[in-house]
N, C-alpha and C positions, 0 to 999 in steps of 0.2 A: 435576552430579556425574558425568556420563558423558563429559566432554571427553577424558580420558586414554584411555578405552575407544574412543571414536570415532577418535582419532588412531591407536591401535593397529590398528583394523580397516582404516583407510585405508592405512597403511603395509604391512600384511600383504597386502592385495589387490594393491597396486601391485607388490610384490616377487614374489608368487606367479603373477600373471596380467598380466605387462607388456604383452602384445599387446592386451589389452582395456582396461587402466586407465592406460596411459601413451601419450604421443605426441599428434600433432595431432588424431586422431580418437578420443581416449580416451573411454570411457564415463564419464559424469559421476556421481560419487557425491554423495549428499546425505543429511542427517539432519534429520528433522522430526518433528512431533507428539510431542515428548518430554514425559513427565510422570512424576512420582514421588510415592509416598506413604510415610509413616513408620508403622511398627508401634507403635501407642500403648502396647503392653505391654512394649516392649523397653527402655525407659529405667529406670534404677535409681532408686527413690524417694529415696535419700539420695545423689544424684549429686554434691552439693556438698561432701561430707565428705572430708577428706584420707585417703588410705590407699594401699597398694601398687596400682599400676596397670600393666598390660602396656604395654611400649614395644618398638619395633623400629627399628634403624638399618640402612641399606644403605650401606656405606662402599666407596670405590674399592679395587680389588684388582688388583695387577700380578703375573701369574704369574712374571715374571722376577725379581721382588723380593718374595716372598710375606711375609717377616717383618714388614715395615712400617717403623716402628711405626704402630699404629692407635689410635684413641681414640673412645669413645662420645660422642655429642653431649650426653648428660645423665648426671648422677651416678647410678649404679645403686643400687637398694635391695638390701640383703643377700638373697641367694637364688641359685638356679641361673640360669645363662645359657646359652642355646643358640646355638652359633656354626656357621654354614654358609657354604659358598661358593655363589655364584649366577651363572648364565650369563644372557646377554641373552634367551635363549629361555625362561627361568624354571626351568631345571634346577637342582637343589639337591644339594649333597654335604655331609653332616654331618661336622664335625670332632670327633674324640675329645678328651676333656679334656686328654690329654697333648700334643695338638697346639696348644694355646692356653696362653700364659704371661701371666698377669695381673700387673700391676705391684704391688709391695708398697707403693709410695708414693702411687700415684694409682689409685683404684678404677676409673676410666674407661679407663685405658690398658692396652694389651695388645700382644703380638707373636704371630705365628703361626710354628709349627714343624712344617709338614706332614711326614708320614712319607715316606720315600724312594720308596715305591711309589705314592704318590698322584698321579694325573694332574691337572694344574692347567690345561692348555690349554683355552681357551674360557670360563673363569670370569673375570668382571670386577668382581665385588662380593663383599664380606663382609657377610653378613646376620646380625645379632645380635638375638635375642629376649631381653628381660630385664625386670625390674620397676623402676619409679621411684616416688617418693613424689609423688602428685599427687591432685587432685580431678577425677574424670571418670566417664564412663559410656559405654555402647555402645548405638547405635541401629541398627535394621534398616530399610533403605530399599528399596522395590520400584520398579524403573524400567521404563517401557515407552517404546519409541521406534520410529521407522520409518526404514529404510534404503532409499533410492531409487536406481535405476539408469536414467539417461537416455541414449538413443542416437538416431541418425538413423533407424534402422529397427527394427522389432519383433524381427527375428531376432537382431540384435546385443544388444539389451536383454535378450531372453530368455536368450541364452547367458551374458551377464554375471551375471544373477541366479542361474541354476542353478549355474554354476561357482563363483560367490562363496559360495553356500550350502555347497557341498562343502568349500571351503577353510576357511570359518569354523567349521563343525562339527568338522572333523578337527583344527583348530588351536585348539580351545576352551581348552585348558589354558594355552597360551601367551598367549592374549588375557586370560585371568583374571589371569595374573601381571603383564602389562604395563598392565592397566587400572586399577590402584590409584593413589592420589594422597596427597600430604602437603601440608598448608598450616599455617602458623603466623603469629601476629602478636598483639601486645599481651598476651603472656603466655598465649595460648591456642593449642592445637594441634588439628587435625582430620586423621585418617588414614582413608582409605577402602580397603577390600579387597573385590574382586569375589568373592563366594562361589559364585554360579552364573550361567550364561549360557545362555539358551534362545532358539530361533527358533520362533515359534508359527504363522506363516502368511505370506501375501503377497497381492499383487494386481497388476493391470495398469491403466495409465492410458489415457485417451483423447486423441485429437488427433494432429496430424501428427508431433510428436516423441514417439516411443514411449517408454514408461517402465514399469518393473517395481518392485515394492516388497517388502521383507521386514520382518516385525514381529519385534522382538527384546525380550526381557525379561531383566533382570539384577537380582540381589539383591546389595546392597552393605551390608557391615557398616561402620558409621561410628563410629569411636572418637574421642570428644571429650574433651579434658583441659584443665584450668587448672593451669598451673605454680604451685607454691607459692612465696611470698615467703620471704625469709631468716628471718622471724619466725614462720613457720607450720610445723607438722608436727614440731617438735623435741620430744624426750622431756623431761619435767620432771626436772631434776637437783637443784634446791633449792627450798624453800618459804620465802618471806620472811615472818616473823611480824610482825604489827603491834605496835610497842612493845617494851618490855624483857621478857625472859623471867625465870624464877626463877633464883636463884643456882645456878651450875653448869650451866645449860642454855644451849645455843647459840641465838642469835636466828635464824640461818639454819639451819633444821631440815632434816636429811637426810630425804628422802622414805621411806627405809627405816627405819621406826620401831622403836626398840629396845623389847622387852617389859619 
């Protein structure tokens, strides 16, 4: 569950410290000793029961053509929807209700009408938080992993580890935003969000190839859902009575019973 976070760390260090992490003599980054545990108390005991569940879409956004049209990936459940613009660095700008026009014919479709004063440059996604009808629950996972820095000499490895720690700590919010993931298949979905990221220690290796390590710990909220079939989760609109009813009574009884 740390692959997206590992990729984000690698890309960040290469872009922030190119003299150390790119080129022919680049310091070698590695991830090892990864392990994770689940909080046994985090799962909902009625996780299989259908009901409103939180969902989030991140849709492509073009600042040159902000209106769209856009469409959610799933049919929304009635209720509030939070629409925000998102940048690659994880910056968010909340759109006011009057800046979002939802279609009257398709509950998942909408267009954007940003106010004239809103700055759109740098945003490349529309993030929508809404509810869907599904069966699901949320789990908390605690991860521990080791980040290693290998170099030809101890001085270079030491500089790489210390400077990398500075970059990672100061860019922690961006790493949290980029370290999430979404997987789906067979009617199931799993979405991971990095809630916290900490660096707890480190060490140095022995041998001719100098190495330094950093220990990182991450807490991930894992939302798992089962999408409902066409015959699930629908409200009852008629009750079919077995056999014939009394004269003047409908066989298909309206669930709103007359007194």
